[in-house]
N, C-alpha and C positions, 0 to 999 in steps of 0.2 A: 394180894387180890388184884386181878386184872379189871380193866374198866368195864367190860361187859360180862364179867363173871355172874352167873345166875340167870342169864338170858338164854332161854332154850329156843332153838330154831329148828323147825322141820323143813329140811332142804330137799325139794323135789326137782331141783334144777340139774341140768347136765351140759356137758361140753365146756363152754367158756364163760359166757356173760354171767349167768347165775352162780356157777361155782366160784368165779372171781369175787363176786359180791360176798358170798358166804365165807370165802377164805379170809377176806378182810375182817369180817366179824369174828371169825375163829381166832385169828391172830391176837385179838384183844380179849379173849377169854370166853366168848359166847360158846355154848354147847351146841355144836352143829351136828344134828342127826341127819345124815345123808341117806335118803330113802331111794333105793334103786330097784329097777325091775329084776326079778330073780333070773339067774342063769347068765345074763349078759351084763347087767349093770349099766352104768353111765356109758354112753356111746364112746366117750373119749378113752375108756379103758382099751379100746381097740386101735387107738391112734398112736403112731410112732412119734419119736424114736422109742425103741424098747431097750430095757435092760433085762436080758433073759426074756421072760414072758410078760413082764410088767411094763406098762406104759410110763415113760418119764414125763410125758405130757400130762397124763392124769395125776401122777404123783406130785407134780409141781403145783397143781391147783387145788389139791384136796388134803393138804396137810392139816393137822389139828382138828380133824373131823372123825366122827364115828359113822359106821355104815350098817344099815339093816336093809332087808329086802321086803317089798310088798308088791303084790300083783293086783292092780286096781281093776282088773277084769273079773276078779272074784269079789262079790258083794261083801262077803265076810271081812275081807281085808280093807275094803273101803270103810266099813263100820269100825274096824280097828283103828284106822287112821283118824276117824272122827273122835274116838276116845282119847287118842294122843293129843289132838288139837285142844282138848279141854285143859291140858297141862302144858301147853306151849305159849310162848310169847309172840313168835313170828313164824309165818309160813312163807317160803320163797319158792317160786316156780317160774320157769321160762318156757312153758308150752305155748303153742299157738292159741290165741284167744278162743274160748269156747270149749277147749279140751277138758279143763277141770269141771266145767258144768256138765259135760257128758257123763262124768263119773259121779255127779251129785256132790262135788267137792269145791264148787266155786265160792267166791267170797260171800255172796249173799246167804249161802247155806252155812258156811263155817262160822260166820259172825253170830248166828243164832245159838251156836254151841258155846262160843267164847266171844262175848262182845268186846273184850279187851284185846282181841287178836290184831296184830299187824300182818296184813296179807300183801306181800310184795310180788307183783307180776312183772317180769321183764320179757318183753316180746319184740318182734321185729318192728312193728308199727304202732304198738299201743292197743288199748282195748276199745278205742273209739276211732272214728274217721273212716274214709272210703278205702284206705289200704289195710284196714284192720285184719283181714283174713289172708293177706299175702304171706307166703313163706319168705324167710329172710336168712341170709348168712352174712358174715362180716363184710365180704366183698360187695354184697348187694347194697348194704346201707352206706358203705364208703362211696359207692358209685352214685346212689340216689341222693345222698346227703351233701354232695358238692365238694367234699374234701379231695377226691381224686382229681377234680378239674383244676385244682390249684397246686397240685403236687407233681414234681418231675422237672425235667430240663425245660428251659424257656423255649417255647415253640415246639416242644416235644409232645408225645402222646400222654394222656392222663395216666397217672401211676398210682397203684395201690401202695399205701404206707406199709412198710415192712412188718411192723407188729400189727396184731389184729385189733386195731383201735376201735373198730365198730363194736366189737364185743366187749373189750376191756373198759372203754369209757362208759358203756351202758352198765356194766357191772359196778363200776365206781359210783355212778349216779344212783343205782339201786341201793347200794350200801348207805349212801348219803340220805336217800329217802327213808330207809328203815330207821336210821339214827334220828332223823327229824321226827318221825312218827312216834318213836319210843320216848323222845323228850316231851312231846305233846301229851302222850299217855301218862307220863310220870306226873304231869301237872293236873290233868283232868280225869284220868282213868279211862279215857276213850280210845278205842282202837280205830283203825281205818285201813283203807286199801291204798297201796302205793302202786301206781300204774306208770311204768317206764317203757318207752319205745326207743329202740336202738336208733331209728332215724331221727327222732327228736334230739337225741344226745349228740348226733353228728352235727345237726344244725346249731346246737348250743355252743359247740367249740369252733365254729367257723371264725370267731374272733373278728379281726378287722376286714375280712373279705366281704361280709354283709354290709358293714358300715361304709366301705369304699364304694360298693355298688349303689347303695341307696343315696349316697351324697353326690356321686358323679355320673351315674347311669352307665358307667363302663363295667363290663363283665370281667372280673379278675380271671387271670389264667396262670399257668405255672411259671415260676420265675427261677427255677433251680434253687440255689442256696441263698440267694440274696433276699433281703427283707423288702417288702413292697413300699415302705415309707420311711425307713431309716437307712442311711448310707454314710460310710461303708459299714456293712453288717452282713458279711458273706464269707465265702471261701476264696482263698487266693493261692496261686501256684508257687510253692517253694521249690528249692532245688530237687528235693526227693519226694514230693507229694503235695498234699493240700493242707493248708492251715486256715482255721477260722479266726476272723478278727471282727470284733464289734466295737466300733467307735460311735456310741449312741448319742453323743451331743457335741457341740462345737468345741468344748474344752478338750474332750478326748481326741477329736479330729485334729486340733492344733498340736496336741502332744504327739500323735501318730506321725504327722508330717515332719516334725522335728526329729523324731527317732529315725525315720526313713531318709533323713537328710534331703527332704523336699519341702523346705519352708515356703517355696514359691507357690505351692498349691493352696496355702492358707488364704491368700488374697486373690487367687484366680477367680474371676467372676463366675466361672462355670461351677465352682465348688465352694464358694464362700459361705453358703448356708446349707442346711440339711435339705431343704427343698430343691436347691440347685444341684446338689450332689446326687439326689435321687433322680432328678430329671435327666442328668448326664451320667447315669451310673455305668453305662457301657464304656464310655470314654475313660472314666475314672478307674474302672476295673482293669482296663488294658494298661494304664499307667502304673497302677499298684502291682499288678502281676509282674511287670518288667523289673520292678524293684525287688519284690519278694523272691524272684528266681535266683538271686545272688547268694542266698544262704539256705541251709537246711532247715527243716521243721524245728528240730531241737534248738538250733542256734536262734531262730526267731522267737521261740517260746521263752528262752532265757531273757532276751532283750525286751520283749513286750511285757512279760511278767514283772521284770525289774521296774518298768515304768508304770505299772499299775493298769495296763490296758487289758481288757477282757480278750482272751484268746484261748484256743484249744486245738489239739490235734483231732483228726477224725478217727476215733478208735475203732478197731475191729472188735468183735465180741470176745476173742481170746484175751485182748489187752484189758478190757473192762472187768472181766472175771478175775484177773490177777492184779488189778490196780490197788495200790496201798491205801488210798483214801476210801475206796469201796470196802476194803477189808476193815479199816478202822471204824467204819459206820455199820459194820455187820450186815452189809447188803448182799453178800453171798454167804449162805449158810449151808451146812451139810447135815443130812439126816441119814440114819441107818435104818433101812427097810428090811423086814425079815426075809423077803424073797429076793429083792433086787440088790441088796447091800447098800453101800454108801452112795448118796446122790446129792449133788450140789444144786441149789436153786436160789432165786432171789429172796432176800430177807424182807423185813418190815420197814417201809420207808417213813412212816410217821413215828417220830420219837417222842413219847410222853415221859415227862420227868418223874411223875408219881406212880403211874400205872402203865408201864411200857408193855407193848405187845411183844410176842415172842413166837418163834417157830420151834415147837417142842415135839410134836408127834408126827410120825410118818403117815402118809395117806393110808386109809384103811383097806384091807382086803374086802372083797365083795361079801356083804352080809356078816362081816366079822363080829359085829356087836349086837346082832338081833336079840339074842337072849338077854344079854346084859341090859339093853335099853328097855325091853318089856318088863323085866323084873324091877328095874329102877322106877319107871313111870307108872306102871299099872299093877305092880306086885305079882306078876306071873312067875311061876317056877319053871324050871327047864322042861318038866314033863308036859305042862300045859302048852308051852311054846312048841315043843316037838309035835304034839298031837294036833295043834291048830294048823301048822304048815304042812302036815302030811295028808290033810283032807283032800 
C-alpha cells in the first residue's frame, strides 16, 4: 500500500505547476483523475518535444494519472463534476482566479457539496492582493520574484534559471499545502482551501538574498557561480573545463590550501577568515584558478575527493541521465507508452522506507478513462456514458 492510496484527486490543472503537484501525489499512490477539455486536452499535449504525435513534455508530467474529459461550458457537465466532488478528497486547479467561480465551481460552492474537500488553487499571484487578476507564466514570476536579478554572470544581465522553477516550485508548494491540509483533515474532519501563488513561492526561496538586503541595505545582484557569503564556494578553471569546489569552513579551507600546496594562503590576512575570503573573493579566485589550471577535472576530482573536500564536475544533461549514482537511486526511469513507445523521465526523489513512491503507469491518452471513472465513482454503465456525452 502506498502512502496516499485511497486519496482521490480531481485534477483540473494543466501545463506545469498544477500537473507537477498532482504528479507528486500520484507517485505516492493518490488516484489522480485528470479532467481535460474534450478535443484538445491539457495545453501541454501540444508542446514539444514529440515522440511521433505524443508530447514527451506532457508524458513526463502526467504519469500515474487517469484522464477523462469534461466541457464546463455545458451545464450538465458542470453538474456531473459536482457529483464527482461528493466522492473526492481533493480538487486541484491552476486557472486564473475567478474562472472556477464563473462555472459555479469555486471553493465556496464546492465545500457546500463536500465540507471535507481540500481545494487547492495554484495561480500566478494567488487569490488575494492587487496582482490577483494578472496572467502569469514561469518567466513572469521568475522576473517579478527577484530570482532573475541574482542569477547570471557577475555584472551581467539578469538571467532566467534554465529549469522552469517558477512553475515547479509552485507545484511543490501546492503538493505540500495539500498534504498539510489532508493531515489537518485526518485530525479534525475539516476541509479547507489551499491558495498558492507562484510569485509567493519565488519570494519564499530567495533564501539569503532577502536577509542580506534587510541587514545591509545593499541590493544583491548576480555573482556567477560563487556564493555571496561563503568562500571559496564556486567554480574554478581546470585544464579542460570547470570544477566546482566548496570549502565551507576554515577547516576545509586549510585542507584545500595544503592539497593545492599553497599553505601560505592559510595565514594570509586577506584570506584567514571566511569574511576576509569573501571580501577578497576576486583576488582569491584568480590565485586558485592559476593552481587549478595545472590539472584536468578528473585529476582534481580524484585528489579532492580523497581529501574529503566537496567538489563536482559541471555535468551536462547527457552525463546526468547516464550517471551510475542516479541509476542506483532510480532517478531515471523508463515507461512504455502505447503510442510513443519507451520514454525515459525523472524518477521519484523522495525515498520512503515503508511506503515508497513509484512510477508505474504511462501518461494517459486524452479521455482514456472517462467510462471507467464514471462507472467506478457514480455507477454509470457505458451506455449512459455514451448517451450523456453525445448530447
